[in-house]
Each structure stands twice: as structure tokens, then as C-alpha cells.
C-alpha positions as CSV (number, residue, x, y, z in Angstrom):
1,M,191.7,12.6,38.9
2,W,192.3,16.3,39.1
3,L,189.3,18.3,40.3
4,L,188.7,21.9,41.1
5,R,187.5,22.0,44.8
6,P,186.7,25.5,46.3
7,P,186.8,25.9,50.0
8,G,183.8,24.4,51.6
9,V,183.1,21.8,48.9
10,Y,183.2,18.1,49.9
11,R,186.5,16.5,48.9
12,P,186.2,13.2,47.0
13,Q,187.4,10.5,49.4
14,G,186.7,6.8,50.4
15,D,182.9,7.0,50.0
16,T,183.2,8.6,46.6
17,Y,185.7,5.9,45.3
18,L,183.6,3.1,46.8
19,L,180.5,4.3,45.0
20,A,182.5,5.0,41.8
21,K,183.7,1.3,41.8
22,A,180.3,-0.1,42.6
23,L,179.1,1.9,39.6
24,A,181.8,0.4,37.4
25,D,180.8,-3.1,38.6
26,A,177.1,-2.6,38.3
27,G,176.5,-3.4,34.7
28,V,174.3,-0.5,34.1
29,P,173.3,-0.3,30.5
30,P,174.5,2.8,28.6
31,G,172.3,5.5,27.2
32,G,170.1,6.1,30.2
33,A,169.1,9.3,32.1
34,V,171.4,9.7,35.1
35,L,171.0,11.8,38.3
36,D,173.9,12.6,40.6
37,I,172.4,13.8,43.9
38,C,174.7,15.7,46.3
39,C,177.2,16.0,43.5
40,G,179.9,18.0,45.2
41,T,182.8,18.5,42.8
42,G,181.0,16.4,40.1
43,A,183.4,13.4,40.5
44,L,180.7,10.8,40.2
45,S,179.1,12.6,37.2
46,I,182.5,12.2,35.6
47,H,182.5,8.6,36.2
48,A,178.9,8.2,35.1
49,A,179.6,10.0,31.8
50,R,181.5,6.8,30.7
51,L,178.1,5.2,30.3
52,S,177.3,7.6,27.4
53,P,174.0,8.7,29.1
54,R,171.4,10.4,27.0
55,S,171.2,12.9,29.8
56,L,173.2,13.6,33.0
57,T,171.8,15.8,35.8
58,A,173.9,16.8,38.8
59,V,172.4,18.6,41.8
60,D,173.7,20.1,45.0
61,V,172.4,22.6,47.6
62,S,175.8,24.3,47.7
63,R,176.2,27.0,45.2
64,R,180.1,26.5,45.4
65,A,179.6,22.8,44.7
66,V,177.5,23.6,41.7
67,W,180.1,26.1,40.4
68,A,182.9,23.4,40.9
69,A,180.9,20.6,39.2
70,R,180.1,22.9,36.2
71,I,183.8,23.8,35.8
72,N,185.0,20.1,36.3
73,T,182.6,18.7,33.8
74,L,183.0,21.5,31.3
75,V,186.8,21.2,31.1
76,R,186.3,17.5,30.2
77,G,183.9,18.4,27.5
78,L,181.0,16.6,29.2
79,D,177.3,17.5,28.7
80,V,176.1,17.8,32.2
81,R,173.2,19.8,33.5
82,V,174.3,21.0,36.9
83,V,171.6,22.4,39.1
84,H,171.4,24.3,42.4
85,G,168.8,22.9,44.6
86,D,167.4,19.8,46.3
87,G,167.8,16.7,44.0
88,L,165.0,15.0,46.1
89,E,162.4,17.5,44.7
90,L,162.9,16.8,41.1
91,D,159.8,15.7,39.1
92,D,161.7,13.7,36.4
93,S,162.5,10.0,36.5
94,F,166.0,8.5,35.8
95,D,167.5,5.2,34.8
96,L,170.4,5.6,37.3
97,V,170.4,7.6,40.5
98,L,173.8,8.0,42.2
99,A,173.8,9.4,45.8
100,N,176.5,10.3,48.4
101,P,174.3,12.2,50.8
102,P,175.2,13.6,54.2
103,Y,175.1,10.6,56.7
104,V,177.4,11.4,59.7
105,P,175.4,11.4,62.9
106,G,175.6,14.9,64.5
107,I,174.2,17.1,67.3
108,P,170.4,17.6,67.1
109,G,169.2,21.1,67.4
110,I,172.3,22.9,66.0
111,P,171.7,24.4,62.6
112,V,173.7,22.9,59.8
113,R,175.5,25.6,57.8
114,G,178.3,25.9,55.4
115,R,180.5,23.1,54.6
116,R,178.9,20.9,57.3
117,R,175.9,20.5,55.0
118,A,178.1,17.9,53.2
119,W,178.2,15.5,56.1
120,D,176.0,16.4,59.0
121,A,172.8,14.5,59.1
122,D,171.2,15.0,62.6
123,R,171.6,12.7,65.5
124,D,170.9,9.4,63.7
125,G,172.7,10.4,60.4
126,R,169.4,9.9,58.5
127,A,168.1,13.5,57.9
128,V,168.7,13.0,54.2
129,L,168.7,9.2,53.9
130,D,165.1,8.9,55.1
131,R,163.9,11.4,52.5
132,L,165.9,9.8,49.7
133,C,164.5,6.3,50.6
134,A,161.0,7.7,50.4
135,V,161.3,9.3,47.1
136,A,163.7,6.8,45.3
137,P,160.7,4.8,43.8
138,Q,159.5,8.0,42.1
139,L,162.9,9.2,41.0
140,L,163.6,5.8,39.3
141,A,162.2,4.9,35.9
142,R,161.0,1.2,35.5
143,G,164.1,-0.9,35.5
144,G,166.1,2.0,37.0
145,V,169.0,1.6,39.4
146,L,169.8,3.5,42.6
147,L,173.4,3.3,44.0
148,L,173.6,4.9,47.5
149,V,176.6,5.1,49.8
150,H,176.6,5.6,53.5
151,S,178.1,4.5,56.8
152,V,177.0,1.5,58.9
153,L,176.6,4.1,61.7
154,S,173.5,5.4,59.9
155,D,171.6,2.0,60.0
156,V,172.0,0.1,56.9
157,D,169.1,-2.3,57.8
158,K,166.7,0.7,58.0
159,T,167.8,1.9,54.5
160,L,167.2,-1.6,53.0
161,A,163.8,-1.9,54.8
162,Q,162.6,1.4,53.5
163,L,163.7,0.9,49.9
164,R,162.1,-2.5,49.9
165,G,158.9,-1.1,51.5
166,G,158.8,1.3,48.5
167,G,158.8,-1.6,46.1
168,L,162.5,-1.8,45.2
169,K,164.8,-4.8,45.3
170,A,167.6,-3.6,47.7
171,A,170.9,-5.2,48.7
172,V,174.4,-4.2,49.9
173,V,176.7,-4.6,46.9
174,A,180.0,-3.2,48.3
175,R,181.7,-2.6,51.6
176,A,184.9,-1.0,52.8
177,D,186.6,0.1,56.0
178,E,187.7,3.7,55.9
179,P,190.1,5.1,58.4
180,F,188.7,8.1,60.3
181,G,189.3,11.4,58.6
182,P,189.2,14.9,60.2
183,V,185.4,14.8,60.6
184,M,185.1,11.4,62.3
185,R,188.1,12.1,64.5
186,A,186.6,15.4,65.8
187,R,183.3,13.6,66.4
188,A,184.6,10.3,67.8
189,G,183.9,11.3,71.5
190,L,180.3,12.2,70.7
191,L,179.7,9.0,68.7
192,R,181.2,6.8,71.5
193,A,178.9,8.6,74.0
194,Q,175.9,7.7,71.8
195,G,177.1,4.1,71.6
196,L,177.8,4.2,68.0
197,L,181.6,3.6,68.2
198,A,183.7,1.2,70.2
199,A,186.3,2.7,72.6
200,D,189.2,1.6,70.4
201,Q,187.5,2.0,67.0
202,R,189.5,4.0,64.4
203,T,187.8,2.9,61.2
204,E,184.3,3.4,59.8
205,E,182.6,0.8,57.6
206,L,181.0,2.1,54.5
207,V,178.6,0.4,52.2
208,V,177.0,0.8,48.8
209,I,173.4,-0.2,48.6
210,R,171.8,-0.9,45.3
211,G,168.1,-0.5,44.8
212,D,166.3,-1.7,41.6
213,R,162.9,-0.8,40.5
214,P,161.2,-3.7,38.8
215,T,160.4,-3.4,35.1
216,R,156.6,-4.1,35.9
């Protein structure tokens, strides 16, 4: 898939494709309201458009990402509302929420700026994940579905427990081993020192978590 990607905008890669496949396999009914959080280039919004949603909203904190997503959806003739801001602060509810948030454990106390906002998520990788789990029940309409991708380094069990604690049914629906890219190779020493990586580890396991809000 050709996508315009300005410097500093997250490049679609293994986590994007894993989430897109999980969406294709999810059996989500067409015609719903869709939210794409941390939309980047808009790649997942383009995949979600195949569901013929009644509305499709994409949100990112990066102005460059918003610009890229607008162009990438516009050239495909897609009706997508692309918003600059924090998708976790929206008041609307949605039938499908897609999320590929920052989840790479980083260095606490160092401000996250520029392109690092697309992946840096504090020491435990949960700076955005914890917020997302807390607001997911309010973002989802009754019967709504959340599809969320992140690394096993960021505590999958905690995500499942938080979503279930909010009243959602939650389970891992997809897994894949992804070879280290530039970010993980650069950070491998730090992650090994934190006990998150084995000495000889060169791949990162990614998961997609599905959360369903009951109809009642």
C-alpha cells in the first residue's frame, strides 16, 4: 500500500499489519462508527474503510501525522474526519476502536518530543496504555469492539486485567514475532538492563487484544 509519510511520522510496520489482519478476521459488522487512535499515516483507517462505516474518525497528537492521514485518505476518496489532538479525550462513543499506541519502554524523566512520541511510553511502556484501558469502556458503544496492539514487553496481562476491570470481555486474538527494528536495536541494551530482554533476544512478540463491551 502506497502511503505518504513525512519525516517524523510513524512508518506502518509489523504492528500495523498485525492489527490490520486482526481487523479483517474480527467479523465486525459494517456500518458502525469507527475511531482510529494514534492514526499515524492513516493506514488503519484505510483498512477500516472497507467496513463501510457510517463515520470514521482518525486522531493523532502529531500535526504531521494528521496532515499525512488527511492526504492518504483523501486521495483514496475516503470520507475520514482526521483530528489533531488526544483521541482518549473524545466524548463520542464508537462501535469500533482501533489503537496502535506508543508502547516501547523508555527512559523515565526524559521528555518525549518529536517522532519519539510515536513509540516512547515511559519506563514500563504503559504511559498511554493505562489511559486507554481506563477510558475504553466509555469510548465503546454497547456491543462495541476495541482492537489494540502492543508488545509483550508492556505487560499484556495488565492490559487484560484493566479492560476486564472496566467491564469488557478481553482476550488476545493474534500474536506475531517481529524482528527488532531500529528503535528496538538502539534500546536493546537498556531493555536488557531492565530485565525485559534476554541476552540473545532479537525478536519482539506483539499481540492484538480484543475488548468487547457487552450489549447490556
